[in-house]
Backbone as a ProteinNet text record, in pm:
[ID]
protein_1_A
[PRIMARY]
MSNEANLARRMVAEGLGTAMLLATVVGSGIMAERLSNGNVAVALLATTIATGAALVALI
[TERTIARY]
2596.9	2457.3	2444.1	2369.5	2354.7	2261.9	2269.9	2185.2	2037.8	2005.9	1864.4	1808	1885.2	1838.7	1824.9	1919.7	1913.8	1791.5	1762.8	1645.6	1517.1	1508.9	1389.4	1369.9	1478.6	1471	1423.4	1474.7	1434	1287.4	1243.3	1102.9	1008.1	1045.6	963.1	956.4	1069.4	1072	984.1	990.3	906	758	725.7	586.8	532.6	613	569.5	554	646.7	636.8	513.8	486.9	368.7	241.4	238	119.8	96.3	204.3	188.5	140	193.5	147.2	0.7	-38	-176.8	-270.3	-232.2	-314.2	-324.3	-216.4	-216.2	-313.4	-305.9	-390.7	-537.8	-567.3	-706.1	-759	-678.3	-719.7	-743.9	-657.7	-677.8	-802.1	-831.1	-952.8	-1078	-1078	-1192.5	-1209	-1097.4	-1102.8	-1157	-1108.5	-1152.5	-1300.3	-1346.4	-1487.7	-1578	-1535.9	-1616.7	-1616.2	-1503.9	-1493.5	-1551.2	-1565	-1602.5	-1752.6	-1835	-1980.8	-2027.3	-1968.7	-2011.5	-1945.6	-1864.5	-1794.8	-1670	-1672.2	-1565.3	-1432.9	-1435.5	-1312.2	-1243.5	-1320.2	-1263.7	-1209.9	-1281.2	-1235.7	-1102.3	-1089.3	-963.8	-849.2	-875.9	-773.7	-729.2	-825	-792.1	-714.8	-753.9	-682.8	-539.4	-521.2	-388	-298	-349.2	-268.3	-233.9	-332.8	-307.9	-211.8	-228.7	-139.3	2.1	15	147.4	218.8	146.8	206.4	248.9	167	201.7	322.7	330.5	446.5	574.2	568	685.1	726.9	630.1	660.1	718.1	664.2	714	852.9	876.2	1005.8	1111.5
1774.5	1808	1869.8	1976.6	2044.9	1967.1	1999.9	1933	1960.9	2083.3	2118.3	2037.9	2022.5	1945	1797.8	1748.8	1610	1585.7	1679	1666.7	1668.9	1759.2	1767.8	1638.5	1584.5	1460.4	1343.8	1335.9	1229.9	1245.8	1369.6	1391.9	1354.3	1383.6	1344.6	1192.5	1125	979	918.8	972.5	923.9	946.4	1062	1092.9	998.4	971.7	880	737.7	695.3	561.7	546.5	648.4	645.8	644.8	723.4	726.6	591.1	526	395.3	290.2	293.9	200.6	223.7	349.1	382.2	334.4	359.3	314.2	162.2	94.2	-52.2	-106.5	-52.9	-103.9	-72.8	48.8	85.8	7.6	-2.5	-75.7	-222.8	-284.3	-426.5	-448	-355.3	-364.9	-353.7	-260.4	-243.2	-366.4	-415.4	-534.6	-653.8	-672.9	-787.3	-777.5	-659.3	-641.9	-674.3	-633.8	-660.7	-807.8	-874.4	-1014.5	-1111.9	-1071	-1164.6	-1187.2	-1099.7	-1110.7	-1122.8	-1045.4	-1043	-1144.8	-1233.7	-1334	-1268.8	-1246.4	-1173.2	-1248.4	-1379.5	-1458.1	-1447.7	-1454.4	-1443.1	-1302.3	-1202.2	-1064.2	-1042.7	-1094.6	-1080.3	-1153	-1272.6	-1348.9	-1276.8	-1228.3	-1157.6	-1028.9	-956.6	-834.1	-865.4	-969.6	-1006.9	-1047.2	-1130.1	-1177.2	-1062.4	-979.9	-868.9	-767	-734.6	-638.2	-694	-819.2	-881.7	-883.9	-918.1	-922.1	-782.3	-683.2	-546.7	-496.2	-531.4	-489.8	-552.8	-679.6	-745	-673.3	-636.6	-567.2	-427.8	-357.3	-222.7	-223.6	-320.2	-325.2	-375.6
-356.6	-335.8	-196.7	-186.6	-58.5	34.2	161.6	260.6	237	193.4	169.1	52.9	-53.6	-169.3	-130.8	-51.2	-7	80.7	169.8	256	174.9	77.7	-6.7	-84.6	-134.2	-211	-124.3	-2.8	89.3	129.4	148.3	186.1	73.4	-50.3	-165	-175.3	-154.8	-160.8	-51.7	68.4	178.5	147.8	92.7	57.9	-47.9	-150.3	-256.1	-202.6	-119.7	-60.9	25.7	106.2	191.7	109.3	3	-83.5	-150.2	-193.8	-256.8	-156.6	-35.3	67.1	102.3	114.6	146	34.7	-89.6	-202.5	-205.7	-171	-168.5	-65.1	55.5	163.3	136.5	95.3	67.7	-52.7	-156.3	-276.5	-250.5	-171	-142.7	-57.1	31.5	111.7	26.9	-66.4	-156.5	-245.3	-299.5	-383.8	-306.5	-185.3	-105.3	-71.3	-39.2	-4.6	-123.6	-242	-361.4	-399.5	-379.3	-419.6	-317.9	-192.2	-86.4	-73.1	-127.7	-117.5	27.9	116.4	255.1	346.2	293.5	374.9	434.8	566.4	633.5	625.9	640.8	637.3	501.3	395.1	260.7	238.5	289	274.4	345.8	466.7	540.9	471.1	420.8	350.2	223.4	146.2	22.2	51.1	156	192.8	232.6	311.1	356.8	240.8	153	39.7	-54.3	-87.1	-179.3	-119.8	7.6	71.9	81.1	118.3	125.9	-8.8	-112.6	-246.7	-291.2	-263	-301.8	-222	-95.3	-15.5	-67.5	-106.9	-165.8	-293.4	-375.5	-499.8	-473.8	-375.3	-345.4	-283.2	-198.6	-129.8	-225.4
[MASK]
+++++++++++++++++++++++++++++++++++++++++++++++++++++++++++

C-alpha cells in the first residue's frame, strides 16, 4: 500500500472517530438536559455516565 493511500485511510479513520466522539458528547448532553428537568446535578451526572459508557464502547 502506498504512503498516500495509507495517509488517506488514517485521515478517514481519525475523522470518523472524531465525529463519533462529538456525537456522543453532544447527544449525552441533550439527553441529560431533557431527563434532568432543570436539576443541574442530575444533568452533570447523567452526562458523565452516558459519555463514559459511550467512550468505553467506542474504544
